[in-house]
N, C-alpha and C positions, 0 to 999 in steps of 0.2 A: 374709527376702529381700524387698527393696523392689519396688514397682510401677515398671515402666519407663515413663518419660514419653515419649510419642510426639512427635517434633519436627514443627513446622508445615511443611508442604510449600510451597515457593515456586513459583508458576506464572507463566507469561508470558501475558498476555491482550491480544489485539489487537482493535480495533474499527475497521472500515473500511466505506466506501461503495464498492461495486464491482458492476458489471454489473447495475444496477437493484436491488441488494439491500444490506441492512445485514448484515454478517457479523461475529459476535462469536466468537472462538475462544479456547480455553484450552489451552496447551501446556506441556510440561515437559521439562527436560533429564534424561537418565539416562545414567550411565556404562556403556558396554558391557563394559568390562574395565579392568584396571589399566593396560594400555599402549595403550588405544584411546581416541580422542576421544569427547566426549559426543555422544549422539544426541538428536535433537529430535523429540518425539512429540506429536501432537495428541491431547488427552484428550477434549474435548467442544466442542460448537459450538451456536450459535443462529443461525438464518438468517431474515431478514424481508424480504419484498418491499416495494418503495416503494409508498406510497399517493400516487398522482399529484396529488391535490389538496392535499397537505401539502408544506411546504418542508423543507429538510434538518433544521432544529432540531426541527420537529414530528415528522418521521419517526423521528429518533433518540430523542426523548422516548417515543414509542410503543414503540420497540424495548426501551429500558431498563426501561420499566414492565412489559413482558411477560417480562423475564429475571429469573430467581430471583436475589435479591441475594447469596445465598451463593456464586453462581458467581464473584463478583469477590473473594472473600476470599483472603488469602495470595497475592496476585498483584501483579506489576509490570504496570501497565496503560498501554498505548500507544494513543492515538487518532490515526487518520490522517484528515486533512482532505480533503473532496471537492476534486478538482482545480479545479472551477469557481470555488471560493472563494479560491484563491491566485493570486498574480501572480508569474511568474518573469521576473526582469530579468537580462539577460546583460551582463557587463562584461568588458573586457580590461584587466588591470592588470599592472604589472611585478612582479617578485619583491620582496616586502616582508615585514618582520617582522609579527607578528600585530597589534601595536598600530597600526602605520602602515597596515596593510591595512584594519582596521576604520574608521580615520579616512577613508581614501580611499573606501571604500564609502559611509560616512555622507554624504560630500560629493556623491555621485551619486544618492542616493535622493530623489525628489520627495516632498513632503508627509510628511516623516519622522515628524512627531508623530501621524500617523493610522495608522501601521502598527507591528506587531511584525514583526521580520524576522530571518533567519539566512542563512547562506551556506555554500556548499561550493566547493572548488577542483577543477576538472576538468583533469587534465593527462595527455596521452598519453605513453607511454614513448618514442615516436618524436619527440616535440616537443623542441626545443632547450631545455636546462636554463636558458639565459639569456633565452629568449623570454618573451613576456607570458603570464600565467596567465589561463585562461578561468574566470571566476567566475560561479556561478549564485546570484543573490540571490533568496531565497524570501520573499515578503511576504504578509501577510494583515492586513486591517483590524482594528484593536484592538476595535472594537465586536463583530465576529463572534466573535473569541476569547473575549471576556468573556461573550457569550451562551452559548457552549458550557460555559465554566467554571461559570456559574450553574446550567446544566442538570445537570452532573455533581455539583455540590454538593447540588442538590435530591435527587438519587438516592443521596447519601452515597457517591459513588465518588471516590476520590483518584487523580488521574492522575500517572504518572511522566514521561510525555512526550507531546508533540503533534508529529507528523511530517507530512511531505509524501509524495506518491506517488513522488517522485524517489528518496527513501531506500528505500522499499518495493521498488521495481523492482530496485535493485542487490542487495538481500538475496535477493529472489526468484530472480534469475538465478544468483547465486553459490552459494546454499545449499539451495534448496528444490525445484529441479527436477532430474530425473535425466538430462536431455539432455546429451550430450557437447558442452560449449561450446567452439567453436573459438577460435583466438587473437583473431580480430576478428569481431564479430557485430552486426547491426542488429536492434533490437527495435521492432516496429510495434505501438503500443498505441492502439486506437481506443476512445474513450469517447463518451458521447452527444453532447457538444458540442465535444470536442477530439480532435485527433490528436497523440500524443506519440511522438517519434522519438528513440531513444537508441542510441548506439554504444558497444560494450564492447570493451575490449582486456584479455585475460586476466582476465575477470570484473569488471573495474573500468569504471565508466561514465566515458567520456572526452569525450563530446559529447552535448548534449541540445538538442532544439528542439521547441517546441509550436506547433501551428497551429490556428486556430479553424475546424476542419472536422471534424464528428463524424458519428456514426451517424445522428442525427436528420436531418441535411442529406442524407446519402447515400440514405436510403430515401424521402425526401420526394416525389420524382417518381412513386413507385409508389402513393402514397396518393390514389387516384382511381378512377373507374370505367373498366374496360377491357372492350371488346367482343371476344369470342373464340368462333368457331364458333356464331354466332347467340345466344350467351349474354352476359349482363352480369355482370361481376365487380367488386365494390367492396371496396377494401382500406383498412382503417384500420391504425394502427400495429401493433396486436397481430396482426392477420391477416397483414400483410406479414412480420413477424418469424417467424411460424409457417411460412409458405411458404418463407422463406429457410433456416430450420433444417432442414426436412424434405426439400427438393428441391434438386437440383443444377442451378442455372440456367446453369452454364458448360458442361454436357454434356447437351444436350437431345435426345439420340437417342430416348430412351424416350418414347412417346406418353403424355401426361398429360391429365387433364380440366381442367387449369388453364393459363393463358396464360404459360408459362415464357419463351418467345421474347420476348413483349411486355415482361415484367418485366426481362429481361436488357437489352434495348435502352433501356428507360427508366432503368435503373441505370448503364448504361455510361458516360455523361458524368461522373457523380459518381465512379465508380471510376477513370476516367482522370485526373481532378483529383487523386485520392489518390496515384496513381502519380507524377504530376508533382511533388507535394510531397515524396515520398520521394526522387526523383532530385535535387531541389534540395538536400535535406539531405546526400546523399552528396557532392555538389559542394562544399558549404560545408565539410564535414569534410575532404575531400582538400586543399582550399586551406589549411586551418589546420595540417594535418600536414606535417612536413618531408619525408616520403617517401611515395611512392604505395603504399598498402596495399590489398590486395584484401579485400573483405568476403567472408568464407567462407560465411556463411549468414544467413538472416533468420528471426527468431522472431516469429510473429503472436500477438497477445494481445487482451484486452478483447472488444469486441463483434464484432470480426472472426471470433471463434470461433463466432458465431451465424449465420455465412453458410456453408452447406455447400460444401465443396470450393473455398473462396476461394483456398486455397494454389495451385491449378493456374493461376488467373488471374495471381497475382503472380509465379509462377515464369516464366510466359511473358513477362510485361510487363517484369520486372526482370532476367531471365536470371540468376537466383541461386537456390540451393537454399533451399526454404522449409520451415520446421518448425513444428509445434504443440508446446506444452510437454508434457512427460511428467512426471507427478507422482509423488513418492515415496510408497510405500505407508504409511509412518508418519505421513503428513499427511492423505491423502484416504481416506475410508472407502469400503468396497465399495459401499454403497448409492448412492454418487454416480458410479459408474464410467461411466454412460451419459450424463452431462451434463458435458461438458468446460468449459463456461462457468462452471458452479457450482464445479467442481473448482478452477478458476483463482481464483475469488473467495475460496474458503476458504484456498487457499495464500497469496494476497496478504495475508489477515488474519493468518495465521501469520507471514508475513514481517515484518509491522508489529511484532509482539511479539518477534521474534528478538533475542537478545542475543549478540553475538559480539565477539571481540577484533580481528577482521580489518577491520571497518568502523566508522567513527564516524558516528552519526546526528545530523542537525541536530535541534534541539529548539526549538519555538516556544512552549513554556510561558513565560509572563511571569515575570520575576524576582520580582515581589511574591508570586506563587503559590508559587514554590519556597521563598521565605523563610518564608511562612506555614506551609507543610508542614513545613519544618525546625523551626520554632518549636514546632509541635504535637508533633512527635516528641520534642523535648527535654523538653517539659512532661510527656509520657507517661512518659518514662524517669525523670524526677525523682519523679513521683507513685509509680511502681512501686518505686523505690529507698526512698522514704519509708515505704511500706507494709511492705516487707521489714524495714526498720530497726525499725519499730514492733512487728512480730511478734517480732523478735529480742529487743527490750527486754522484751516480755511474757513470752517464753520464759525469759529470765534471771530475771525477777521471780518466776515460778512456781517455778523451781528453787531460788531463794534462800529462798522461803517454806517449801518442802519441807524444806530443810536445817535451818532454824530448828526446825521441829516435830520433826525427827529428833533434834536435840541435846537438846531438852526431854525 
């Protein structure tokens, strides 16, 4: 009886920058039963906090250096670019075949030689089939991509794809949260320097807008000395975040030893600015849709999850139901249950690596890298074939020699 050869397990690994952390997750599909779809389960993770004095490349280098190399074996690896480093250009183009569409996009991109780019078409079900398509062109400077590729090469990590957070968010909403997603939903995703606003119809992203207004700008008015009941309070960024996570500045009935009223009134103009941008986005969306559609609910994400009870403020300001994401148990481990911001970062990393037939991801990997990877794979196959062939010839030769001695 021969020894059973154990097949190599193929994992999906996602590497993301999210909520001031680098999150690296390894997940695996497993079939629940013969007639049931595949389930997606997170197997292991590495989480690293940003070092503020490092840039993105230096932070990622530190994270990869501290991650066991075996973690990446037998994996399809997807890297999600920090949103700060990409540019999203919005175009409105008529219905075209793929070749003409690529040509039309090419003609509208400035400094074409300096960027790698890809695109996705956003089209609402309510939009006229003959109307123009909304195109999101996602660009990144060639120099930045090449630095990342050199870094991954240095760590002997072979990438399958480089994606943007636009892709991740669609995967996240459609597959990895257990919220009952309504027909039409707005997602508010606040990062350190950007506000990203996305509208979904039946789990599909149909509208996207980014605004240079982030968490750093919102909390900036609080980073100062505040006098309260004869005491002086001084808030740096870390102290301000701690206060916002642990204290409800929107319901200040409970007497505290910290100036919550002062903090709320300092933050209020920034929060109002945020609401204005959200309202503008809804107006833009309704103008582009052929019929008036009500937004059924709002999902808050990113650094908004680090402000306690912020949902009550948005509910009152927008007059819409507000939800926080609920995470599936097969993605988030029990030890993270009390940290919703970390749960979200882990789930976003899992979403980066998710493979599905329902959605096609954009890929910013340069063609030369894909060609090089394909060439390496072909060479590996040829070498393997040659070694097997050599072993087979040796085996035949040994058998032939044995037969000669037997005849003698």
